[in-house]
C-alpha positions as CSV (number, residue, x, y, z in Angstrom):
1,M,32.6,-38.3,-45.9
2,H,32.5,-34.8,-44.8
3,P,33.1,-34.5,-41.0
4,D,29.7,-32.7,-40.4
5,S,27.6,-35.3,-42.3
6,P,25.1,-37.4,-40.6
7,P,25.3,-41.1,-40.2
8,A,23.8,-43.1,-43.1
9,A,20.3,-44.1,-42.4
10,P,19.2,-47.0,-45.1
11,G,15.8,-47.6,-45.3
12,Q,14.4,-44.4,-43.7
13,G,13.0,-42.8,-46.7
14,P,14.5,-40.6,-49.5
15,R,17.9,-39.1,-49.3
16,W,16.7,-35.6,-48.7
17,F,14.6,-36.9,-45.8
18,Q,17.7,-38.7,-44.3
19,L,19.7,-35.4,-44.8
20,F,16.9,-33.4,-43.2
21,L,17.6,-32.7,-39.4
22,G,20.6,-35.4,-39.8
23,S,20.3,-38.3,-37.5
24,C,17.1,-37.4,-35.3
25,P,14.5,-40.0,-35.4
26,T,12.2,-40.5,-38.3
27,W,8.9,-39.8,-36.1
28,Y,10.7,-36.5,-35.1
29,K,11.6,-35.4,-38.8
30,A,7.9,-36.2,-39.7
31,T,6.4,-34.3,-36.9
32,I,8.4,-31.3,-37.7
33,I,7.4,-31.4,-41.4
34,G,3.9,-31.8,-40.1
35,F,4.0,-28.8,-38.3
36,L,5.4,-26.8,-41.0
37,A,2.7,-28.0,-43.4
38,L,-0.2,-27.5,-40.9
39,N,0.7,-24.1,-40.1
40,A,0.7,-22.8,-43.9
41,A,-2.2,-24.7,-44.7
42,L,-4.3,-23.7,-41.8
43,F,-3.1,-20.0,-41.9
44,L,-4.2,-19.9,-45.8
45,V,-7.5,-21.5,-45.1
46,L,-8.2,-19.1,-42.0
47,R,-7.1,-16.1,-44.1
48,G,-9.7,-16.9,-46.6
49,V,-12.7,-17.7,-44.3
50,A,-11.8,-15.5,-40.9
51,P,-8.9,-13.3,-41.7
52,A,-9.1,-11.7,-38.4
53,S,-8.5,-15.0,-36.4
54,A,-5.6,-16.6,-38.9
55,G,-2.8,-14.8,-37.2
56,F,-4.1,-15.5,-33.6
57,V,-4.7,-19.1,-34.3
58,V,-1.7,-19.9,-36.0
59,G,0.4,-17.7,-33.6
60,W,-0.7,-19.8,-30.7
61,M,0.2,-23.1,-32.8
62,I,3.8,-21.8,-33.3
63,V,4.1,-21.0,-29.6
64,A,3.0,-24.5,-29.0
65,E,5.2,-26.1,-31.5
66,F,8.3,-24.2,-30.3
67,I,7.7,-25.6,-26.7
68,F,7.5,-29.0,-28.2
69,C,11.0,-28.4,-29.7
70,L,12.4,-27.4,-26.4
71,A,10.7,-30.3,-24.9
72,M,12.6,-32.7,-27.3
73,A,15.8,-30.9,-27.0
74,L,17.7,-34.4,-26.5
75,K,16.4,-35.5,-29.8
76,C,17.4,-32.6,-31.6
77,Y,19.1,-29.3,-30.4
78,P,16.1,-27.0,-30.7
79,L,17.9,-24.3,-32.7
80,L,17.2,-26.3,-36.0
81,P,13.5,-27.1,-35.7
82,G,12.7,-23.9,-33.8
83,G,14.6,-22.0,-36.5
84,L,12.5,-23.6,-39.3
85,I,9.3,-22.8,-37.4
86,A,10.5,-19.1,-36.7
87,L,11.3,-18.8,-40.3
88,E,8.1,-20.0,-41.4
89,A,6.2,-17.5,-39.0
90,L,8.5,-14.7,-40.9
91,V,7.5,-16.0,-44.5
92,L,3.6,-16.1,-43.4
93,G,3.9,-12.8,-42.2
94,L,3.0,-13.4,-38.6
95,T,6.0,-11.0,-37.6
96,T,8.5,-9.1,-39.7
97,P,12.4,-9.2,-39.7
98,A,12.5,-5.7,-38.5
99,H,10.4,-6.7,-35.3
100,L,12.9,-9.6,-34.9
101,Y,15.8,-7.3,-35.1
102,A,14.1,-4.7,-32.8
103,E,13.5,-7.7,-30.3
104,T,17.2,-8.6,-30.5
105,A,18.5,-5.2,-30.2
106,S,16.3,-4.7,-27.0
107,N,18.0,-7.9,-25.5
108,L,21.6,-7.0,-26.4
109,K,22.6,-7.0,-22.9
110,V,21.3,-10.7,-22.6
111,I,23.3,-11.8,-25.8
112,L,26.4,-10.0,-24.9
113,L,26.3,-11.7,-21.4
114,L,26.0,-15.1,-23.1
115,V,28.9,-14.0,-25.6
116,F,31.2,-12.7,-23.0
117,V,30.4,-13.6,-19.5
118,V,30.0,-17.4,-20.2
119,A,33.3,-17.5,-22.1
120,G,35.1,-15.8,-19.4
121,V,33.7,-18.1,-16.8
122,G,34.9,-20.8,-18.7
123,L,38.5,-19.3,-18.5
124,L,38.0,-19.6,-14.6
125,K,37.1,-23.3,-14.8
126,E,40.0,-24.7,-13.0
127,W,39.3,-22.5,-9.9
128,L,35.9,-22.9,-9.9
129,S,36.4,-26.8,-10.1
130,A,38.8,-26.6,-7.1
131,V,36.5,-24.6,-4.9
132,F,33.1,-26.6,-5.6
133,T,35.1,-30.1,-5.3
134,A,36.2,-29.0,-2.0
135,L,32.7,-28.2,-1.0
136,L,31.4,-31.4,-2.3
137,L,34.0,-33.4,-0.7
138,A,33.8,-31.6,2.6
139,V,29.9,-31.8,3.0
140,R,29.0,-35.4,3.3
141,S,25.1,-34.5,4.3
142,K,23.0,-34.5,1.1
143,I,20.7,-32.2,2.5
144,A,23.3,-29.8,3.8
145,L,24.9,-29.9,0.2
146,S,21.5,-29.1,-1.6
147,L,21.0,-26.3,0.9
148,S,24.5,-25.1,0.1
149,F,23.9,-25.2,-3.6
150,V,20.3,-23.3,-3.4
151,L,21.7,-20.8,-1.1
152,A,24.9,-20.1,-3.4
153,G,22.6,-19.7,-6.3
154,A,20.3,-17.4,-4.5
155,V,23.0,-15.1,-3.0
156,L,25.3,-14.9,-6.3
157,S,21.7,-14.4,-8.2
158,A,20.9,-11.6,-6.0
159,F,24.0,-9.7,-7.6
160,L,24.8,-11.4,-10.6
161,D,22.8,-12.5,-13.6
162,A,21.2,-16.0,-13.3
163,L,22.9,-17.0,-16.5
164,T,26.5,-16.2,-15.3
165,V,25.3,-18.2,-12.1
166,I,24.1,-21.2,-13.8
167,A,27.1,-21.0,-16.2
168,V,29.4,-21.7,-12.9
169,M,27.2,-24.7,-12.0
170,I,27.3,-26.2,-15.3
171,T,31.1,-25.6,-15.5
172,V,31.5,-27.3,-12.0
173,C,29.1,-30.0,-12.5
174,L,30.6,-31.0,-16.0
175,G,34.0,-31.0,-14.4
176,F,32.7,-33.6,-11.8
177,W,31.2,-35.7,-14.7
178,N,34.3,-35.6,-16.8
179,A,36.7,-36.8,-14.0
180,Y,34.2,-39.5,-13.2
181,N,33.7,-40.5,-17.0
182,A,37.3,-40.8,-17.6
183,W,37.9,-42.9,-14.7
184,R,35.2,-45.1,-15.8
185,S,36.8,-45.4,-19.2
186,Q,40.3,-46.2,-18.0
187,S,39.2,-48.9,-15.1
188,G,36.4,-50.5,-17.5
189,S,33.6,-50.1,-14.7
190,D,30.5,-51.4,-16.0
191,D,28.5,-50.6,-12.8
192,D,25.3,-48.9,-14.1
193,A,23.7,-48.6,-10.8
194,E,26.5,-46.4,-9.8
195,L,26.5,-44.4,-12.9
196,H,22.6,-43.9,-12.9
197,E,22.9,-42.8,-9.0
198,F,25.7,-40.2,-10.0
199,R,23.8,-38.8,-12.9
200,A,20.9,-38.4,-10.6
201,F,23.2,-36.8,-8.0
202,L,24.4,-34.0,-10.5
203,R,20.9,-33.6,-11.6
204,N,19.8,-32.9,-8.3
205,L,22.4,-30.6,-7.4
206,V,22.3,-28.6,-10.5
207,M,18.5,-28.1,-10.4
208,H,18.7,-26.8,-6.6
209,A,21.3,-24.1,-8.1
210,A,19.0,-23.4,-10.7
211,V,15.9,-22.8,-8.4
212,G,18.2,-20.9,-6.1
213,T,18.9,-18.6,-9.0
214,A,15.2,-17.7,-9.3
215,L,14.8,-17.3,-5.4
216,G,17.6,-14.7,-5.3
217,G,17.2,-13.0,-8.7
218,V,13.5,-11.8,-7.8
219,M,15.0,-9.9,-4.6
220,T,17.1,-7.0,-6.3
221,V,17.0,-4.6,-9.3
222,V,19.8,-6.3,-10.8
223,G,18.8,-9.8,-10.1
224,E,16.9,-10.3,-13.5
225,P,16.6,-8.0,-16.3
226,Q,12.9,-7.5,-15.9
227,N,13.4,-6.2,-12.5
228,L,15.4,-3.4,-13.6
229,M,12.7,-2.6,-16.4
230,I,9.9,-2.6,-13.7
231,A,11.7,-0.5,-11.3
232,D,12.7,2.0,-13.8
233,S,9.1,2.2,-15.3
234,V,7.4,2.7,-11.6
235,Q,10.3,5.2,-10.9
236,R,9.7,7.4,-14.1
237,T,5.9,7.3,-13.8
238,L,5.8,8.3,-10.2
239,A,8.3,10.9,-10.7
240,E,5.7,12.7,-12.6
241,S,2.5,11.9,-10.4
242,R,4.1,11.2,-7.1
243,P,7.5,12.4,-6.7
244,D,7.5,11.7,-3.0
245,L,7.2,8.0,-3.8
246,A,9.7,7.4,-6.6
247,G,12.6,7.0,-4.2
248,R,10.8,3.8,-3.0
249,W,12.1,2.0,-6.0
250,D,15.8,2.6,-6.0
251,F,18.3,-0.2,-5.3
252,L,17.6,-0.3,-1.6
253,G,14.0,0.7,-1.9
254,F,13.4,-2.2,-4.4
255,I,14.9,-4.8,-2.0
256,L,12.8,-3.5,1.1
257,R,9.6,-3.3,-1.2
258,M,10.0,-6.9,-2.2
259,A,11.3,-8.4,1.2
260,P,7.9,-9.2,2.7
261,I,7.3,-11.5,0.0
262,T,10.8,-12.8,-1.1
263,M,12.2,-13.4,2.3
264,P,9.3,-15.9,3.4
265,T,9.5,-17.4,0.0
266,L,13.1,-18.1,0.2
267,A,12.3,-19.6,3.6
268,I,9.8,-21.8,1.9
269,G,12.0,-22.6,-1.1
270,L,14.9,-23.8,1.6
271,A,12.1,-25.9,3.5
272,T,10.9,-27.4,0.2
273,T,14.9,-28.6,-0.2
274,V,14.9,-30.2,2.9
275,L,11.5,-32.1,2.2
276,I,12.2,-33.5,-1.2
277,E,15.6,-34.4,-0.1
278,R,14.6,-35.9,3.1
279,F,11.9,-38.0,1.8
280,R,13.5,-38.6,-1.7
281,L,10.5,-37.2,-3.7
282,L,10.1,-36.8,-7.6
283,G,13.8,-37.8,-8.3
284,Y,15.4,-36.1,-5.4
285,G,17.5,-37.6,-2.5
286,A,20.1,-39.4,-4.8
287,R,23.3,-39.8,-2.8
288,L,27.0,-39.4,-4.3
289,P,28.1,-43.0,-4.6
290,E,30.9,-43.8,-2.2
291,R,33.4,-45.1,-4.9
292,V,32.4,-41.9,-7.0
293,R,33.5,-39.7,-4.0
294,E,36.9,-41.8,-3.8
295,V,37.3,-41.1,-7.6
296,L,36.8,-37.4,-7.2
297,V,39.1,-37.2,-4.1
298,A,41.9,-39.1,-5.9
299,H,41.4,-37.0,-9.0
300,A,41.4,-33.8,-6.8
301,R,44.5,-35.1,-4.9
302,E,46.1,-36.2,-8.3
303,L,45.6,-32.6,-9.7
304,A,46.9,-31.1,-6.6
305,A,50.0,-33.0,-6.5
306,K,50.7,-32.4,-10.2
307,R,50.6,-28.6,-9.9
308,T,53.6,-26.6,-10.1
309,A,54.3,-23.1,-8.6
310,T,53.2,-21.7,-11.9
311,D,50.1,-23.8,-11.6
312,R,49.1,-22.5,-8.3
313,L,49.8,-19.0,-9.0
314,R,47.3,-19.4,-12.2
315,L,44.7,-20.7,-9.8
316,W,45.4,-17.5,-7.5
317,M,44.9,-15.3,-10.6
318,Q,41.7,-17.1,-11.6
319,G,40.4,-16.6,-8.0
320,A,41.1,-12.8,-8.1
321,C,39.3,-12.5,-11.6
322,A,36.5,-14.1,-10.1
323,L,36.4,-11.7,-7.1
324,L,36.6,-8.9,-9.6
325,L,33.8,-10.3,-11.6
326,I,31.6,-10.4,-8.5
327,G,32.6,-7.1,-7.3
328,A,32.1,-5.4,-10.6
329,L,28.7,-6.9,-11.2
330,A,27.5,-6.2,-7.6
331,F,28.4,-2.6,-8.0
332,H,27.2,-2.5,-11.4
333,V,30.0,-0.8,-12.7
334,A,29.4,-1.4,-16.3
335,E,26.9,-3.2,-18.3
336,V,27.3,-7.3,-17.8
337,G,28.5,-8.1,-21.2
338,I,31.1,-5.3,-21.2
339,I,32.4,-6.7,-17.9
340,G,32.5,-10.1,-19.3
341,L,34.5,-9.0,-22.3
342,F,37.1,-7.4,-20.0
343,L,37.0,-10.6,-17.7
344,I,38.4,-12.6,-20.9
345,V,40.9,-10.0,-21.3
346,L,42.1,-10.2,-17.8
347,A,41.6,-13.8,-17.1
348,A,43.4,-15.0,-20.6
349,T,46.1,-12.4,-19.9
350,F,47.1,-13.5,-16.5
351,T,46.4,-17.3,-16.7
352,G,48.9,-18.0,-19.6
353,V,46.2,-18.2,-22.4
354,S,47.3,-16.2,-25.7
355,D,46.5,-18.5,-28.7
356,E,43.2,-17.9,-30.6
357,H,42.2,-21.6,-30.6
358,R,42.2,-21.9,-26.6
359,I,40.2,-18.5,-26.5
360,G,37.8,-19.7,-29.2
361,Q,36.9,-22.8,-27.4
362,R,35.5,-20.8,-24.4
363,F,33.1,-19.2,-26.8
364,S,31.7,-22.4,-28.5
365,E,29.7,-23.1,-25.2
366,A,27.3,-20.3,-25.3
367,L,27.1,-19.5,-29.2
368,P,24.5,-22.4,-29.9
369,F,22.3,-21.2,-27.2
370,T,22.6,-17.4,-28.2
371,A,21.5,-18.4,-31.7
372,L,18.5,-20.2,-29.9
373,L,17.5,-17.2,-27.9
374,V,17.5,-15.3,-31.2
375,V,15.1,-17.7,-32.6
376,F,13.0,-17.2,-29.4
377,F,12.9,-13.7,-29.9
378,A,10.9,-14.3,-33.4
379,V,8.4,-16.2,-31.3
380,V,8.1,-13.2,-29.1
381,A,7.7,-11.1,-31.8
382,V,4.6,-13.1,-33.2
383,I,3.3,-13.0,-29.7
384,A,3.5,-9.1,-29.8
385,D,2.2,-8.8,-33.4
386,Q,-0.9,-10.9,-33.2
387,G,-1.9,-9.9,-29.8
388,L,-1.8,-13.5,-28.2
389,F,-1.9,-12.1,-24.8
390,R,-4.4,-9.3,-25.3
391,P,-7.6,-11.1,-24.3
392,I,-5.9,-12.2,-20.8
393,I,-4.9,-8.5,-20.5
394,D,-8.3,-6.9,-21.1
395,R,-10.0,-9.6,-18.7
396,V,-7.5,-8.9,-15.9
397,L,-7.9,-5.1,-16.2
398,A,-11.6,-5.4,-15.9
399,Q,-11.4,-6.6,-12.2
400,D,-11.6,-4.6,-9.1
401,A,-8.2,-3.6,-7.3
402,Q,-7.7,-6.9,-5.5
403,G,-8.7,-8.9,-8.6
404,Q,-6.4,-6.9,-10.5
405,L,-3.6,-7.7,-8.3
406,I,-4.2,-11.4,-8.3
407,G,-5.0,-11.2,-12.0
408,F,-1.8,-9.7,-12.9
409,Y,0.3,-12.2,-10.6
410,L,-1.6,-15.3,-12.1
411,A,-1.6,-13.9,-15.9
412,N,2.3,-13.1,-15.3
413,A,2.9,-16.4,-14.0
414,A,1.2,-18.3,-16.6
415,L,2.5,-16.2,-19.7
416,S,6.1,-16.2,-18.1
417,A,6.1,-20.1,-18.1
418,I,5.8,-20.1,-22.0
419,S,7.2,-16.7,-23.0
420,D,10.1,-14.1,-22.4
421,N,9.9,-13.0,-18.8
422,V,11.0,-9.5,-19.9
423,F,8.5,-9.4,-22.6
424,V,5.5,-10.5,-20.3
425,A,6.5,-7.8,-17.8
426,T,7.1,-5.0,-20.3
427,V,3.5,-5.7,-21.7
428,F,1.7,-5.9,-18.3
429,M,4.1,-2.8,-17.1
430,N,3.1,-0.8,-20.0
431,E,-0.7,-1.6,-19.3
432,A,-0.2,-0.7,-15.6
433,V,1.2,2.6,-16.4
434,A,-1.2,3.2,-19.0
435,A,-4.0,2.6,-16.4
436,H,-2.3,5.0,-13.9
437,Q,-1.8,7.9,-16.3
438,A,-5.6,7.5,-17.4
439,T,-6.3,7.9,-13.7
440,C,-8.0,4.3,-13.6
441,I,-5.8,3.3,-10.8
442,D,-3.8,5.4,-8.3
443,A,0.0,5.6,-7.3
444,N,-0.5,2.9,-4.5
445,Q,-2.2,0.3,-6.8
446,L,0.4,0.8,-9.5
447,E,3.1,0.0,-6.8
448,R,1.2,-3.1,-5.8
449,L,0.7,-4.2,-9.5
450,A,4.5,-3.8,-10.0
451,V,5.2,-6.0,-7.1
452,A,2.7,-8.6,-8.7
453,I,4.3,-8.5,-11.7
454,N,7.9,-8.8,-10.5
455,I,7.0,-11.6,-8.2
456,G,4.7,-13.3,-10.9
457,T,7.4,-13.3,-13.8
458,N,10.2,-14.6,-11.4
459,L,9.0,-17.2,-9.2
460,P,6.2,-19.4,-10.9
461,S,8.1,-19.6,-14.1
462,V,10.4,-22.1,-12.6
463,A,7.9,-24.6,-13.6
464,T,9.2,-25.0,-17.2
465,P,12.6,-24.7,-18.7
466,N,11.4,-22.0,-21.3
467,G,10.0,-20.0,-18.4
468,Q,13.6,-19.1,-17.0
469,A,16.4,-18.3,-19.3
470,A,18.9,-19.9,-16.9
471,F,16.8,-23.1,-17.0
472,L,16.5,-23.0,-20.9
473,F,20.5,-22.6,-20.9
474,L,20.8,-25.6,-18.5
475,L,18.6,-27.7,-20.9
476,T,20.7,-26.9,-23.9
477,S,24.0,-27.1,-22.1
478,A,26.9,-29.6,-22.8
479,L,25.9,-30.9,-19.2
480,A,22.3,-32.0,-20.0
481,A,22.8,-35.0,-22.3
482,P,25.7,-36.6,-20.1
483,I,23.6,-36.4,-16.8
484,R,20.0,-37.3,-18.8
485,L,18.4,-33.7,-17.9
486,G,15.7,-33.7,-20.7
487,Y,12.9,-31.4,-20.5
488,I,10.4,-33.8,-19.0
489,E,13.0,-34.5,-16.3
490,M,13.3,-30.8,-15.6
491,L,9.5,-30.3,-15.2
492,V,9.4,-33.1,-12.8
493,L,12.4,-31.9,-10.7
494,A,11.0,-28.3,-10.8
495,F,7.5,-29.4,-9.8
496,P,7.9,-29.3,-6.2
497,Y,9.4,-26.2,-6.2
498,A,6.8,-24.6,-8.8
499,V,3.9,-25.6,-6.3
500,T,5.3,-24.3,-3.0
501,L,6.9,-21.0,-4.5
502,T,3.7,-20.1,-6.3
503,A,1.7,-21.0,-3.5
504,A,3.7,-19.1,-1.0
505,S,4.3,-16.1,-3.1
506,L,0.7,-15.9,-4.1
507,A,-0.7,-15.8,-0.7
508,L,2.1,-13.1,0.4
509,V,1.2,-10.9,-2.9
510,W,-2.5,-11.1,-1.5
511,C,-1.4,-10.2,2.0
512,C,1.7,-8.0,1.8
513,A,1.9,-6.3,-1.8
């Protein structure tokens, strides 16, 4: 049998059906086939009786179906069913290959980040594991440890890309899991309660860190890709109409402009962490089992005892590379992907890695998600070409000044939970700039709307895995399956943060924007 062949599934339909999506459940295969058939049939029917609405209706169906594929990520990697749905959208003419390519090209920075930075971080795995293992074992209070992970995610994401930060956290937590799993296999332990508690513990930590990336990423121009786009758009527009205000959107100006909203929201986020951990709400509050702690301590000591002088030097070199990465990204010396490329060069060169196979392994972690992201851009292209957001935009712009502010926030919040944040922010910023240039709104209102767009695309979108690229990366990572972190589980774990952060940031946008 070919090594890539799916396991035999006798009695589950014809052979082509057994091959279709491999070993996925029969009901899941039938559902995807049903989606594809329904899309084509409904599009053809509507194009005959109501041509103007055919693309709009089927476009929203495709968005919903893609979200379903993400939700079922543990049943089948979303690249395959999502790719089939995106391919059908291209065949039906809901978007074009040229538009898909344009969307991909405009997100080249994110793609290079995934390809190079994630691989580079993988080459620092030993050092990262040593640092976070020391933190995990030194802090016994679960609340203090949770706050540490939220703050680490927030501080790093204010200067680094959230995907880079979450890649670090995935590497660290996967190291913890692998150490425990290896011991469990060797010892023959069958304590399922301990296993479930450790899985829940890791789910808690990685979700705290993921939420932290959103709390920190909203604060600075370099925190998220849409932040830079928003700041550049406002600065260019104000340079023409109000040059005296343009400087308010440089690096420091952006931080100060957002601070009345972002700093109180950070405090609310930390308070939420304490609350959900203290009262063990919605899956939080899991503790590190004492025997697991002992296993991790023993593993750390064993690794330390086995380290030679060369191994210790390699750790120091990895730490130096990590500091160089943070410094280069914080000072934005080059685009993130370019920094990641040379991180690979330095980390491999000075840590004893020279063979193609070991370097290639580091790329294998991010490339499936990179492909999935390009499929997602096809869905984004459908949203744009079929004007799926147009009715919402028109309704929001029809409001008065304060109504526009809240409308922009809520529309960005809702749409960012199901679509690409950069795309949503771009659409609404273009509309705000056009309204300003048409003298429908003044410079002050343009700035207020820019704040609402930035906050709306960053914070409420933690509600769903597809609302944040970092969350989606986590959902489809090698860590998700062993710790049982599925789409629904992420929804539940994100819910308390989504509620408190959305309520707090909405109130602050109303009062302070």
